[in-house]
N, C-alpha and C positions, 0 to 999 in steps of 0.2 A: 862524687859519692862513692860508698864502699858499697856497690851491688851485691856482694856475695855477703852481707851482713843482715841480719833482720833483728830488729828489736821490737819486742812485743810488751802492751801493757793490758791494763782493763777499763772496763767503762764503770760506772757507779754502782754499788751495791749496799745492802741493808739500809743502815740510817746516813749513808755517806751519799750525798748528791753528787758530788765530784770526787772523781779518783785522782790522786797526785800524779800518777803514771800518765795520765792524758796530758799534763803540763810537760812532763818531761818529753814526751813523744813529739809535742808540738815543736819543743826547741830542738830536738834531734831532726825533725824534718826541715826546719828553718835553717839550719847549719848544713844539712845535707850529709849528713854522716853516714846514714843506712836507711834501707827500707824499713817501714813499719807498720803496725797493726795495732788495733785496739780491739781486743775481744771483748764479747759481752761475758759478764760473771757468770759462766754456768759451766757445769760439769759436761763437756762434750769432747769425747776422744776424736770423732770426725772432723769439728773445727780446727782442732790443733793440727791433726795429720793433712787436712786439706790445703792448710797454710804452707805447711812444710814442701808439700808435693808443687805448690804454685811457684814458691820463691825458689825453693832449690838454694837455701844458704849455705854456706861453708861456717858461718859463725851466728848463733842465737843467742840472744841475751833476753830474758824475761826480766818484766818488771811488776813487782806487786806493792800493794800500799801496805804499809804496819802501822796502826794507828798508835801502837805503844811504844814504837821504836823511837830513840834518840839520835840514832846515828843509822848509814846506810848498812844494812844486814847482807852480807855476802853469805848466800846458801851455798852450803856444800852436798846436802843429802835430800834425797825425797823418800819419803815413806809410803810404802804400798798401803795407804789407809785414807778413806775420805768419809766426811758426814754422809749421812743419809737422811732421807725425808723423816724416817723415824726417830731420828736421832742418835741411835745405836752405831752407826758408821759400819764401812764395810770395806773389803779390799779393792784396790782400783783394778789390778788382776789377779785373777784367780790361781795363774800358775807363776806370776812373778815373784821375784825377790821381794824380800822385807823392806831392804833398801836398795837405792839406787844412787849413786856419787856422779856429780855432775863432772865432765870430761876436762871443761875449761877450769883452770884452779886459777882465780884472781888473787894477787899479791893483795893484802890488806894495805891500805894507806890511811894517812889522818882522816878522820870522821867515818871510817868502815870500823866494822867489827865481822868477824866469821861466827855462822850460826849452822847447826847442825838439826833444825827443827823447825820447818816452813808450814808447820800447823797440819790442820786436816781440812782445809778449804781449797778454792780453786788454784790458789797458787801453788800449793803442793802438787795437787791433782796435775795441773799443767807440768810442771817439773818432772812428775814422774813419766808422763808421756813424752816429753821431748828426752828423757833420758834414755828411756827404751829405743826410741826411733834413734839415737846416736850410738846405740851398742853395735848396730849392724852400718854402721856409715862413718865417715870421717868429718862429720859437722861437730863443730865445739860447741858446747853450751855451757851457759852460766845463769844464774838467776840471784836478782838483787830485790830485797825489801826495802823500801823508801818510807822514811818517817813523813807524817802529814805535812810538816813544815820545810821539807827539803827545799832547797834552792834548786830551781830547775836547771839554770845555767851551769852550776858547778856539777850537779848530776849527769848532764850531757856531756859536759867537759871529760868526766870519768869514765863515760861510756865510751867516748872517741878515743882515749887512752887506752883502753881495754882493747879495742878492736884494732887499733894500730899494733898492740904488742903481740896481738894474735896472729897476725898475718904471717903466713908461710914465706 
């Protein structure tokens, strides 16, 4: 197992009783590719920061579900914006940059596409928090949005390749 790698996904949310990231995380666990975490689908800076402190990873790959995607989306940029209870939205960080870019640049392969808009929900929120954390560390971070019908074996294999190619 690559102890220095941490892969995270999310539990069910909204109308989705199952989140595809759970299936991929289970396959990563079976293959012993990395340490894994399934987060509740909620806006919680502490939840993400506590996990980073506990695992102290060198590489972090976040996984999110994208019900509209047909390919795995390699997200490059987090936006300092999130949904709010009122529906109007608000910044994630009052003093943070408008955009933060992931420090781990994944090379696109067949079945993937590059994207610069992770939305305004918890995936983007987690990306922004992780990117902030990485600014002051040597931690490499990337984020993948997975289609609902992604093949968990293929996604796990891709993640294994990303981890292997990111090792120093």
